[in-house]
N, C-alpha and C positions, 0 to 999 in steps of 0.2 A: 504494500500500500504506500503510495507516495505521500509526502508531507503536505499538510494543508497549505495552500497559498496564503501569503501574507495578507491578502485582501479578504480572506474568508471571515465570516462572522465568528466561527469557532476560535480562530487565531486571535482576532481582535478582543473577543471576550476574555480569553485566558491571559492575554497581555495585561489586562487590568486586574483580572481575578486572582492570578497567582500571588502577586505581592500583597493584595488585600487579604486573601485567604491565609497566607503565612502570618501576616500581622495580626489578624483576628485570632488565629490559633495561638500566637505568642501571647496575646492578652490573656487567654484562658490558661496558658501555661504558667503564668505568674501565680494564679490561684492554685494550680496543681502543685507547684513547688511549695507554696505555703502549707498546703494540706500534707504533703509528703514530709516536710521538715517537722511539722508539729506531730505527725504520726510517730516520730521517733521520741517524742516527749511523753505523750500519753494519749489514750483513746479519748479521754474527756477533753483534753486540749484540742485535739483534732476535730472532734465533733462540735465543740463550742465555737472555734474559729470558723469552721466550715459553715455552721448555721449563721454566724454573724456576717460572714462574707456574702452568703446567699441573700440574707435580709437586706443588707446594705445595697447590694446590686438590684434587688427588687425595687427599692425606693429610687435608686439612681437611674434605673431603666426608664422610668417615666421621663426624667429630665433628658436622658440620652435620646429618647424617642422624639421629644419636642425639638431638640437640636437637629434631628434628621430631616426637619422641614427644609433644610438647606440642600438636601440631596436633589429633589426635583427643581428647586428654584435655581440653583447654580448650574446644574447640568443642562437644563432647558435654555438658560441664558447663554451658555457656551455654545450650544447647538445653534442658536440664533446669531452667533457671532458677536455678542455683546459682553466683552470681558470686563468692562467697567461696571456694568450692572451686576455681574457675577461677584466681583470683589465687594461691591456695596452690600450685597446680600450677606457676605461673610461678616462685615463689621456690625450689621444689625444683629447677626447671630451672636457676636461677642456680648453685646448688651443683653440679649435674651438669655445667654448662658449664665451671666452673673445674677440676673433676677431669678432664674430657675434654680440656681444653686441654693439660694435662701429657702425656697419652697421645699427642696429635697432634704435639707438638713433637719427640718422639723421632725418628720417621722423617724429618721435615723437616730435622733436623740431620744425620742419617746418610746419607740417599740421595745427597747430592752426592759422597760418596767413591766411589760405584759407577758414576758416569757414564762415565768414561774406560775402566775395565775392560769396560764393556758395549759399547764401541765408538763412543761419541759423539765427534765431532771435538773436539780439545782446546780450540779457541777457543770452541765452543758450550758445552762442559762448564764452562769457566772462568766464563762469564757466568751460566750456570744456578746454579753453586755460590754465587757472590757474591749473586745475587738471593735465593736461598732462605734463606741465613743472615741476611740483613737483614730478611726477612719474619717471622722468629721472634717478635719482640715484638708482632706483630699477631694472633697465633693466638687469644689469649683474646678479643680484640675481636670476631673473627669468630663465635666460639661465643656470646658474650653478645648480639651483634646478632641472630643467628638465633633465640635464645631469646626476646628481646623482640619480634621480628617475629612469631613464631608466636603469642605471647600476644595481641598487638594484632590480628592477623588473626582469631583465634578469637573475640574480643569485638566484631569488626566495625569496629575503628578502623584503617582502612587508609590514610587520607589522609596521616598523618604519615610513613608508610613512603615514600611518593612524595617528600615534601619533604626527607626525610633523604637520599634519592638525589640530588636536585637540588643540595643544599648540598655533598655529598661530591664530585660530579662537577665542579662549578665549582672547588672547592678543588684537586682532583686535576689538572685541566688546568694551572692556574697553577703548582702545585708541581712537576709533571712537567717542564715547560719550564725552570723555574728551577733545579731540582736536577740534571737531566740535562746541560744545556748551561752552567749557571752564570748567575748574575745578580747584578751588583753585587759585594758582598763574598762571596757564595756561590760556592764553586768548582764547576767542572763535575765531577759525580760519576758520570755515565754510568749504567750498570746499577744501581749502588748507589742513585743518586738516585731512580730509578723505584720501587725497592722501598721506600725510606723514605717517598716520597709516598703509596704505597698503604697503608702501615701507619698513617700519620697520619690519612688520610682514613677508614679503617675505624673507628678510635676516634671520630672526629668523627661518623660516621654513627650509631654506637651511641648517642652522647651526645644526638643530636637525637631519637632515638626515645623517650628517657626523658621528654620533654615531653608525650608522648601518653598517659601512664598515668593521670593523674588521681588522685583520692583512693582510698586503699586501703580495701576493704570491712572493716567491723569484724569482728574474730575471725579475720583471715587469719593463718595460721601461716607465719612467716618462717624459723624456726630449722631447722637440718638435720634431716631425717627419713630415716634410712637405709632404711626400708621403702619409702617413696614414691620416693626417688631410685633405688633398685634396681628398683622396678617400672617407672619411666620408662625406665631404661637397658635393661631387657629388651624393652620395646616398641620403643625406638628403635634398638637394635643391628641388627636386620634392615634398617632403613631405611639406616643407615650402611653396612652391607655391600652393600646394593643400589647406593648411590652409588659405593662403591669399585669394584664390578663394572663399572659403567657408565663412570665417569670413568677408571678404571684402564686400560681397553682403549684409550681415546683417548690417554692418556698414553703407553702402550706404543707406540701408533702414532707418537707424537711422537718416542720414542726410536729407533724403526726409521727414521723419516724423517731423524733426526740422523745415522744411518749412511750415508744416501744423499747427504750433503753439505750445505753451508750453504744453498744455494738451495732445496733440497727442504725442509729444516727450517724455513726462514723462510716458505715458501709454505704449509706445513702450519699454522703458527701463525696466519698471516693468515686463511686459510680457516676455521680453528677459531674465531677471534675473531668473524668475521662470523656463522658458524652459531650461535654462542653467543647472539647478540642475539635471533634468532628463537626459539631454544630457551627463553630466559628469559621471553619473552612467553608461550609455551606453558606454561611452568612456573607463571607467574602465574595463568593460567587454571586449571591443575591445582590450585593452592593454594586458589583461590576455590571450586572444585568440592569439594575436601576439606572446607572449612569449611561449605559448604551441606549436604553429605552428613552431616557431624558434627552440625550443628544439627538436622537431620531425625531422625537416630537418637536424639539426646538427648531428643526429644519423642515417641519411639516411632512414627515415621511413615516406614516403609521405602519405600512408594511414592514419597514426596517425595524420598527419598534417591536412588532410581533415576532419577527425573525430572531431578534436578540433575546427576547424572553424565552422562546421555545428552545433555542440553543442552550440557554442556561439551565432549563429544566432537564434536558437530556444529559448535560454535563454532570449535574449534581446527582442524578440517579446512578450514573456509573461510579462516581466517587464514593457515594454512600454505600453502594453494594459492596465495594471493596472494603470499606470500613467495617461493615457487618462481619465479613470473614475474619478480620483481625480480632474482633471481640470474641469470636467463637474459637479461634485457633490458639490465641495467646492469653487466655484469661488468668492463669496462674502467675505468669510473668508480670502482667500489668497490675494485678491486685497486690502482689508481693512487693512491687516497687513503691507502693503507696502506704503500706501498713505492715508492721511487724507482729500484729495481733492475729493469731490463727483464726479466731472467731470472726473477726472483721473480714479477713481474706476469704474465708468460706462463703460468707454472705455476699460479698462483692461478686464472686464468681457466678453465683445464682442470678444476681442482678444483670450481669453482662449478657445473659441469654435474652432478657427483655430489651436491653439496649440494642442488641444486634437486630432484633425484629423491627424496632421503630426507626432505624437509621434512614431509610429511604423517605418515610413520611416526614421526618424531622428536616431533612434536606430540601424536600420539595416545598414545604411550607415556608422555609427561610427564603428560598428563591422567589416564591410567589409573592411574599411580602415586599421584597426588593423590587421586583419587576413592576408591581402595581404602584409602589411608591414613585417610581420613575414616571408613571403616567399622571401623577398628582392625585391618585385615588388612595387616600389614607383612611377613610372611614370604614370601608367594607372589611378591611383586614382586622380592625378592632372588633367588629361584631362577629366575625368568623371565629376569632379567638375566644370571645366571651361564650359563644354557644358551644364550640368544640371542647374547650378546656373545662368550663365551669358547669355546663349543662350535661355534658357527656363524660369527659374524663374524670372529673372530681367524684361524681356519684359512683362510678365504677371503682375508683381507687378506694373510696370509703367502704363500699360493700365487700371488696375483696381483702383489703388490708387491715381495716379496723373492725368491722363487724364479722368478717370472715376469718379464716385461719391462715391466710397466706402472708400476713405480716408485711414487711417492707417490700417484698417482691410483688404482693398484690397492689400496693400503692403504685408501683411502677407500671403494672399492666394497665392501670387506669390512665396514667400519663400517656402511655402508648396509644390508647384509644382516642384520647383528645387530640394528639398530634395528627393522627390519621384523618380524623374528621376535618381538621383545619386545612390540611394539605389538599384534600379533595375539593373543598370549597374554593380555595384560592386558584387552583388550576382552572376550574370552571369559570371563575370571574375573569381571569386574564384572557381566556379564550374568547369570551363574549365581548370584553372591552375593546379588544384590538381588531374586531371585525369591521369597525367603521372608523372614520377620521376622529382624531383626538386633538382638542384644542390645547395649546400650551398655556402655562400659567402666567408667563410674563414675556 
């Protein structure tokens, strides 16, 4: 088989998707390293920090989704050839990021008070509370990072995102070990140390992205524009709610697993971290699809937008099918790398069977969300996630995992059912949306 020509949609998609997928996976890898390092400390520390990380990101996901309003705004402006407009969208995104950070910090600060009343084991709740409060200084960095990444993706500068991930991961590994276990004059800080390492590396990652911006186009508006900020917020709010609907059900599963004991909670976090790696690759493909779709709509070429989306769907199915095989073939190695507790390892191996089953659904729904975001359709994805995860997935998870005898494995079968329902809905929506002409946002 000959190599795909450089002009093919598959080549152009992966030219964007590969750096983004690696960068997204690298973002998840930071959490994976935190979990692995704390797994050498204790199951309680691993479960507590894992739960705290999951809850922090559930809250942050809303803000991150709001900032992803820049995805269609910037990509469609670039497709229309208006680079000044694209950079102006970024600056309004910065203002929106700072405002959104304040909103996100409120639940991150308050949720820790609710963990023990909800039934989470005291040792797990203590670790989660400590982790979440020490993550507060990094919330603004997360919002600013997503804003910068969305802009750079929209203008096609994706390599810097990959290098920012590399720098942050190298720093995170060293800081995790030094701050968790202590090094020289640095005392052993345990869970607190893992949180501080993540905060420092998130700010570092954002700082690296700034080197990719280049010269500001003449005439770019930097000052606060309430109309533009409100417009972006209205476009991004459904994306944020979609992220809350999706990540919220996984976080709730984490809380339910916390009620099943330290071993179940730790196993849930280990499986979630590994599943996050493959999801982030799929999300990178979805981000590339959204950019390609946005560029096509910006130049009034809906057939090209449809072609970009369908190519991304095909690509993610192939990748996630291969990922499924990895979970089935190497479960002992992957679980053992994350925990020294035999009970946790055994439970993680059982969870990997479920993870392998839902890989394709997880990938398809990630690409569907990205492709629809490129068209400017952000509301349908929110409702699909609400129905799929909360009306289908959560009831199945509760019946099997809490009321039934399947425990944490039953919780994950419920998550799988929700992901599959969302994936089917988004594929149908994209197919219908791209049958006719799509008007650009700006």
